[in-house]
N, C-alpha and C positions, 0 to 999 in steps of 0.2 A: 800132652793131649792125645789121651786114649779113649778107645771106646768101651763102654758100659752098658750094661743090662737097663731098659728102660721099656720096654713095651713092644711090640707088633707093627706097630704103624711108622716112627721115625727111628730115622739112629742118632743114638745118645753118646754125648762124650764129656768126659771128664776135663774141663780148662784149668789149668795151673799158670797162675802166675806170678812171681813171687812169693808171698806168702799166703796167698788167696786161691782158693778153686772156686770153679762155677760149672753147673751143669747145662750143657745146651743141646738143644734137639735140632735136627737137620734133615730136611727133605727138598722134594726139587720144589722150583718157584710155584707150583700151582695150590703149595699148602700154605702160602702166605697168610691167608686171611683163618684158616684153621691156627695157626700160632697166634694171629690177632686175636680170635675170638677164646683161646686157651687164657691168654694173658690177662683180658677183659674179665674172665671167669675167675681166675686167680685174686684179681684184685677186689671182685666183688665179695668174695670168700671172706677176704683180710679184712674187709671195711667191717663185715658182720661179725669179726673176733673170733675167725678161724685161724689157725697156724697152717700156713702153706709155704711152699718157696715163692719167695717172693720175684717175681718177674723182672728183670734189670732192663735188655733191650730185645730189639727185635726187628726184623729185618729182611733184605733180601740180597743177596752177593752173586751176581752171575745168573749161572742158572739153579741156584740155589737158596732156599729159605731158609730161617733161622730163628731160634726164641732161645736167651740166655736167662738163666734160672739163677736164684739164689741157690749153692751147693748145700745140703743138709746131711750130714751123716744119719741115715736110718735104718732102722731094724724091723724085723718084719713080727716082730714079739714086742707087746708092752702092755700097758693100763687098757685094756679093753673097754673096763667100765668107764673110765674117762674118755674113751672115744664117744662111747655111747651118750654119755652125758653133752659131749661136746657138739656132736650130731644134733640133739632135743634143742640145743642153745641156738643153734644155726636155725632150724627149723622156726624158732618162734619168729624168726623174723621175716614180716608178713607184707608181701604187697598189695596194690588195689586190683591187680586183675593177674590172670595167669598168663605166661606169656613169659617174655624178657625183652630187651629194648633191641636185641640184636638178633639174627639167626647165629646158629653155631654148627658145631657137629659132633657127632656121635662115632667115635673113633674116627674113619675116613667119610662117612656117609654125613651129607648134610642134615642140621635138624633146624626143622622150621620153628617159630615162636612167636607168631602172631600174637598179640593182645586179646584175650578173650576176657567176658564175664561168664561162660559156662565152662565147667571143669571139663563135664562129659562131653561139650562139642571140641574142646580143643585136644582132648586125648584121642577123638576118634578123625579128627581132623588134619591136627598136627603131629599125630605119632604114628596110630597104625595105618590110616590110608596112605600116607606115603610110603611106608614100608611093604605093605600089598602092591601098590603102583611100582616099586623097584622090584618085588620079587616076580611080577608078571614081566618087566621088561629082561628080567633074567632069566626067563623060561622055567620058573617053578611051577610044579604040577596044578593042573588045572582043579585038581579037587579041593585041594590049600585053598586057592584062589574062590572059588565058590562058596568055600564055608568061610572065609575072610569077609567075603561080601556080605553074607547073612548075619556076621559079627558085628560089623559096622553099622547095621542096622538096628541093633541090639543093644550097644553101648547105650545110650541114654537109660532103657529101662537097670541094665545092669546097674549102673550109678545113680539111681534114679532116687535113694533116699539119702544119699551121702551127700554131704555140703561142708568139703573142707577148706579151709582157709589158704590161701594164696602164699606157702611158706617158699622161702628162699632153698633153693634144692642144689646137691652135688650135682646130682644129674647122671653120673657114670659109678656111681659107689659100690664097685666090687671088691675083693680082697686085695687086691692088685694095685688098688688106689687112695690105699691108708697106709700108713706107717707111725714110726713111733721114735722120738730123738733118743739119745741114751740115756735121759731120766726118764723116759716112758712117756713124756708129753706126746698126745697124737698129733698126727700132720694128715693134711688132706692135698691130693694131688691130682691132674689130669682132669678137673671138670669137665662137664657141659652144662652149662648150670641156667636156670630158670626158674620161674616162681611156677608152683605146682604143689600137688597134695603131697603131704610128708611122707604119704604111706608107698608113694612110687619109689622113693630113697630106700626106705626100710625094708621094699620087696626086693631091690635087687640085692641087697645085703645077703638074701638067701641065696641067690645064684652063686655058682660057679665054686662051690664046697661051702660058702656060709661064713659067717662070723662066730666066734665062742660065744656061750651062751650069757657071759659077764658083761658082752656088750650090749646085747637086750635089756639086761637087767639096768644096767646105767641108764640106758633111755629111757626107761618105763621109771625111774624114780622122779623124771622131770616132766615127759610127757607120755602118760600111759595112752596106748593104741584105742581105736573104737572099735565098737563090735562091728563084726562084717569084714575085717583086714584080709582074713584068710582067703575068702572068695574075692577080694579084689585082687590080691597079690597077684594070681595067675594071670588077668587082665592087663595089670603094670608089666609082669615079666614078659609076656607076649613079646612086647616092643623089641626088647633086647636079642630075644632068641630069635625075632625076625630078622634084626639086624644082623647076627650071627649067622644068620642063612643066607643073607643077602652079601655080606662080605667073605664067609669061608667056606659056606658048603656045606658039606659033609652030612651029619644026620640031624641037622637044626632044622630043617624044613620039617622032617618028620615029627620031630618033638615040638614044633609049632603048631603043627595040627593036631597032634593030640593037646595040646592046652586049648585050642579053636572048639575041640570037641566037648570038654571039659567045660568052658563056658557057655555055648551052647545049651547045653543040660539044664543050666540054671533057669533058663527060662522058659 
């Protein structure tokens, strides 16, 4: 057993037994539901045809919770066009409503997934409003919160002419949550799955360094983006920037406020 890199939320271990290897995540017992949600999300993505590390077992032992996954030898570079096409195929799997069958997590933050027939209502009430409530509890600046309240009122107008299908989303798709097998096959992991606007996944790929141009070209081969995406991208990425402000502090709150200013200028 040895410690390996794997994120900033859980401790990650490489387990070896005989000729087999496993990837394990460990945290305190309060994270048992977080691991259950991750396993459910991985299974959902796999059922839709995505390559993921298969969840093998999970549970609690004493004061610790754990999740054991298939071990995959991943590399950070590979066929990004194939990754784009794989994501487009995932997004072609549609649900009847937005949300998901259970709540899950975005990092350590609870993520609400109530079933909703309204995308604008879902994004306002299940994504932005909880993050702004958490920001208030965390003592974020009053100006950010006032602007956030104005933005919540404006969300239906910002999305008024947009009627997306309820696509199966990875939900937390930044560059650190995708990789490649030795042959170049793309792999997705660490999901926060729900049914939503596919543009929310695409928007997040442009945060924190972005993906190479080949990824977007590959995606567009199967599913070109709709007009207005550039404006909605800021609205969708605000959720993740607010979450980072709540989790890590630093300059994320100022970044979120600037994004809100940009969105309010559109109305």
